[in-house]
C-alpha positions as CSV (number, residue, x, y, z in Angstrom):
1,X,-0.1,-0.1,-0.2
2,X,1.4,3.6,-1.0
3,X,-1.1,5.8,0.7
4,X,-3.0,5.5,4.1
5,X,-6.2,3.9,3.8
6,X,-9.3,5.9,3.5
7,X,-11.6,2.9,4.5
8,X,-10.9,1.1,7.4
9,X,-13.1,-1.7,9.0
10,X,-11.7,-2.9,12.6
11,X,-12.7,-6.4,13.7
12,X,-11.8,-6.0,17.5
13,X,-12.5,-2.9,20.1
14,X,-8.5,-2.7,21.1
15,X,-7.6,-2.3,17.4
16,X,-10.2,0.5,16.8
17,X,-9.1,2.3,20.2
18,X,-5.5,2.1,18.1
19,X,-6.7,3.6,15.0
20,X,-7.9,6.2,16.9
21,X,-4.8,7.0,18.8
22,X,-3.2,7.0,15.5
23,X,-5.0,9.8,14.3
24,X,-7.6,7.6,12.0
25,X,-10.8,7.8,13.0
26,X,-12.1,9.9,10.1
27,X,-11.3,6.8,8.0
28,X,-12.8,4.5,9.9
29,X,-16.1,3.0,8.4
30,X,-16.8,-0.5,10.2
31,X,-16.3,-1.5,13.7
32,X,-17.6,-4.2,16.0
33,X,-20.5,-3.4,18.0
34,X,-18.1,-3.8,21.3
35,X,-16.4,-1.2,19.9
36,X,-17.6,2.2,21.8
37,X,-14.3,3.7,23.0
38,X,-13.3,6.7,22.5
39,X,-16.8,8.0,21.9
40,X,-16.9,8.6,18.4
41,X,-16.7,4.9,18.0
42,X,-20.1,4.3,18.8
43,X,-21.1,6.4,15.5
44,X,-19.6,4.7,13.3
45,X,-21.4,1.8,11.5
46,X,-21.6,-1.6,13.0
47,X,-20.5,-5.4,11.8
48,X,-21.8,-7.9,13.9
49,X,-19.3,-9.0,16.9
50,X,-15.8,-10.7,17.6
51,X,-16.8,-13.7,17.2
52,X,-20.0,-13.5,14.5
53,X,-18.1,-10.5,11.6
54,X,-20.8,-9.9,8.9
55,X,-18.8,-11.0,6.2
56,X,-21.4,-9.3,3.5
57,X,-21.2,-5.9,5.8
58,X,-18.2,-5.7,5.7
59,X,-17.9,-6.0,1.5
60,X,-20.7,-3.5,1.6
61,X,-18.5,-1.2,3.2
62,X,-16.3,-1.1,0.5
63,X,-12.5,-1.6,3.1
64,X,-9.6,-0.7,1.6
65,X,-8.4,-2.4,4.8
66,X,-9.6,-4.8,7.1
67,X,-7.8,-5.4,10.8
68,X,-8.3,-8.1,12.7
69,X,-6.7,-10.1,15.1
70,X,-6.1,-13.8,15.5
71,X,-9.2,-14.4,18.1
72,X,-11.5,-13.5,15.0
73,X,-13.0,-16.6,13.6
74,X,-10.4,-18.0,10.9
75,X,-13.2,-19.0,8.6
76,X,-14.6,-15.1,8.4
77,X,-11.2,-13.7,7.6
78,X,-10.8,-16.6,4.9
79,X,-13.9,-15.4,3.4
80,X,-12.6,-11.8,3.5
81,X,-9.9,-12.3,1.5
82,X,-11.4,-14.8,-0.6
83,X,-13.2,-11.4,-1.5
84,X,-9.9,-9.7,-2.4
85,X,-10.3,-7.3,0.5
86,X,-7.3,-6.8,2.2
87,X,-6.9,-8.5,5.9
88,X,-4.3,-7.9,8.5
89,X,-4.2,-9.7,10.9
90,X,-2.5,-9.1,14.6
91,X,-1.6,-11.6,17.0
92,X,-2.3,-11.5,20.6
93,X,0.0,-9.8,23.3
94,X,0.6,-11.5,26.2
95,X,2.6,-8.9,27.8
96,X,2.2,-4.9,27.9
97,X,5.7,-4.7,26.2
98,X,3.7,-6.4,23.1
99,X,1.5,-3.2,23.3
100,X,4.3,-1.2,21.4
101,X,4.6,-4.0,18.9
102,X,0.8,-4.1,18.1
103,X,0.8,0.1,17.4
104,X,3.8,-0.4,15.5
105,X,2.2,-3.4,13.3
106,X,-1.0,-1.1,12.8
107,X,1.2,2.4,12.2
108,X,3.4,0.1,9.3
109,X,0.1,-0.8,7.7
110,X,-1.4,2.3,7.6
111,X,1.5,4.4,6.8
112,X,0.9,6.0,10.1
113,X,5.0,4.7,11.5
114,X,5.4,8.5,13.0
115,X,2.3,8.6,14.7
116,X,3.1,5.0,16.0
117,X,6.4,5.9,17.7
118,X,5.4,9.2,19.2
119,X,2.3,7.1,20.2
120,X,4.6,4.5,21.7
121,X,7.0,6.9,23.4
122,X,4.2,8.5,25.5
123,X,3.4,5.2,26.8
124,X,6.9,4.4,27.5
125,X,6.7,7.3,29.5
126,X,3.7,6.4,31.4
127,X,5.4,2.8,32.2
128,X,9.0,3.8,33.4
129,X,6.8,6.9,35.9
130,X,4.8,4.0,37.6
131,X,8.4,1.7,37.9
132,X,9.7,4.4,39.4
133,X,6.9,4.6,41.6
134,X,6.7,0.7,42.3
135,X,10.9,0.6,42.7
136,X,10.3,3.0,45.6
137,X,7.6,1.0,47.6
138,X,8.1,-0.9,50.7
139,X,7.0,-4.6,49.7
140,X,4.2,-5.7,47.1
141,X,0.5,-6.2,48.1
142,X,-0.6,-9.8,47.3
143,X,-4.0,-9.6,45.0
144,X,-7.1,-11.7,43.5
145,X,-8.2,-10.0,40.4
146,X,-12.5,-11.1,40.0
147,X,-14.4,-10.8,37.0
148,X,-17.5,-9.4,37.7
149,X,-20.3,-11.4,37.3
150,X,-18.4,-14.7,37.1
151,X,-17.6,-16.2,40.1
152,X,-14.4,-16.3,41.5
153,X,-13.2,-16.2,38.0
154,X,-9.3,-14.6,37.9
155,X,-6.5,-14.2,35.7
156,X,-3.3,-16.4,35.6
157,X,-0.3,-16.2,35.2
158,X,-0.2,-16.1,31.3
159,X,-2.5,-13.0,31.5
160,X,-1.4,-9.7,30.2
161,X,-3.1,-8.5,33.0
162,X,-1.0,-10.5,35.5
163,X,1.7,-8.9,33.9
164,X,0.1,-5.6,34.9
165,X,-0.3,-6.9,38.4
166,X,3.3,-7.2,38.5
167,X,4.9,-3.9,37.0
168,X,2.4,-2.2,39.0
169,X,3.5,-3.4,42.3
170,X,1.4,-6.2,43.3
171,X,1.8,-10.1,43.4
172,X,-1.2,-12.0,41.6
173,X,-2.1,-14.8,43.5
174,X,-3.1,-17.1,40.7
175,X,0.0,-16.5,39.0
176,X,1.3,-19.4,39.3
177,X,-1.2,-20.8,37.3
178,X,-0.1,-20.8,33.3
179,X,-3.4,-19.7,32.3
180,X,-5.0,-17.0,30.6
181,X,-8.5,-17.0,32.7
182,X,-9.8,-19.4,35.3
183,X,-12.1,-20.4,38.0
184,X,-10.4,-20.4,41.3
185,X,-11.1,-22.3,44.1
186,X,-12.9,-20.8,47.1
187,X,-10.5,-22.9,49.6
188,X,-7.5,-21.6,47.8
189,X,-8.6,-18.1,47.7
190,X,-9.1,-18.0,51.5
191,X,-6.1,-20.0,52.0
192,X,-3.9,-17.2,50.0
193,X,-6.2,-14.7,52.2
194,X,-5.3,-11.9,49.5
195,X,-4.4,-7.9,51.0
196,X,-6.5,-6.6,47.8
197,X,-9.4,-7.3,45.9
198,X,-9.7,-5.9,42.4
199,X,-13.2,-6.7,40.4
200,X,-12.7,-5.8,36.9
201,X,-16.2,-4.0,36.5
202,X,-17.7,-2.1,33.6
203,X,-20.0,0.1,36.0
204,X,-20.4,0.9,39.7
205,X,-23.6,-1.3,40.0
206,X,-21.4,-4.3,38.4
207,X,-19.1,-3.7,41.1
208,X,-21.3,-3.3,44.1
209,X,-23.0,-6.4,42.8
210,X,-19.7,-8.0,42.9
211,X,-18.7,-6.4,46.6
212,X,-22.0,-7.3,48.2
213,X,-21.3,-11.4,46.5
214,X,-18.2,-11.6,48.3
215,X,-19.0,-10.0,51.5
216,X,-22.2,-12.6,51.7
217,X,-19.8,-15.6,51.4
218,X,-18.7,-17.7,54.2
219,X,-15.0,-17.8,54.6
220,X,-14.6,-15.0,51.8
221,X,-16.1,-12.7,53.9
222,X,-13.4,-13.1,56.3
223,X,-10.5,-12.3,54.1
224,X,-8.1,-9.5,55.2
225,X,-9.3,-7.9,51.8
226,X,-12.9,-7.9,52.7
227,X,-12.7,-6.8,56.5
228,X,-10.4,-4.1,55.9
229,X,-12.7,-2.8,53.0
230,X,-10.0,-2.9,50.2
231,X,-12.1,-4.9,47.2
232,X,-11.8,-2.3,44.7
233,X,-12.8,-1.7,41.1
234,X,-10.8,-1.8,37.8
235,X,-12.8,-0.7,35.2
236,X,-13.1,-3.5,32.9
237,X,-13.4,-1.4,29.6
238,X,-10.2,0.4,30.0
239,X,-8.0,-2.4,32.2
240,X,-9.5,-5.7,29.2
241,X,-8.1,-4.1,26.0
242,X,-5.1,-4.7,24.5
243,X,-4.4,-1.2,24.1
244,X,-3.1,2.0,24.9
245,X,-5.6,2.8,27.8
246,X,-3.6,-0.3,29.6
247,X,-0.8,1.9,30.3
248,X,-4.2,4.2,32.7
249,X,-4.9,1.0,34.4
250,X,-1.4,0.1,35.3
251,X,-1.0,3.0,37.0
252,X,-4.5,2.8,38.7
253,X,-3.8,-0.1,39.9
254,X,0.2,1.0,41.1
255,X,-1.9,3.8,43.0
256,X,-4.3,1.5,44.5
257,X,-1.5,-1.1,45.7
258,X,0.5,2.5,47.5
259,X,-2.8,2.5,49.9
260,X,-2.3,-1.2,50.6
261,X,-0.1,-2.1,53.8
262,X,2.0,-4.7,53.3
263,X,3.0,-7.8,55.7
């Protein structure tokens, strides 16, 4: 491609956010129903979801570039390519260091290399600022991350959220389990007795329901984090999308952990 694409379809919310951050928002003609950030993304034509993109709808938008990730259905990607559409597929990142690589890849394919480099430099500054703060911290609180509405579903050591916790100065109690997400055992959580519970919740109302559920569970309500009122919300929208806002989530987590006394 010799010029920046004029009509882009994005098949994932994090890719949409990066495209906007690269100054390409006015060139996006189609996004998934989950692409709601920044606010301008909500007004863009919807092409289905992450797992059910409408191939015919995408074709009707006449894109000169479709950006996808490996979580999208491969048969849909192949059908799009069969329609002679230009499709660029990105890998799913595992650590925070993969975010600049994703940004650089999108910058190359859209000929926005300079904007990608500038964005990555800004994000790097944010990460270094957090690292300096963490280096001066007296200890590392033990943290349990809970996905709102799914029992004791948490992130294992293979998740980038576990990497985020470590960089923010915490210890993920489930880090020893090398999986992305898993259902954590109640007895194991009681034995871990974390200093803080972070609930990934999209709204305050969702968070309040999860907190009430934890406070009502036998055994769990006696955990240090519950007894001391250290059940805290983390914005699910920002923290669960592999894009620039992960650095804001990093700073937010670091700030929350600074308020937690270590043992």
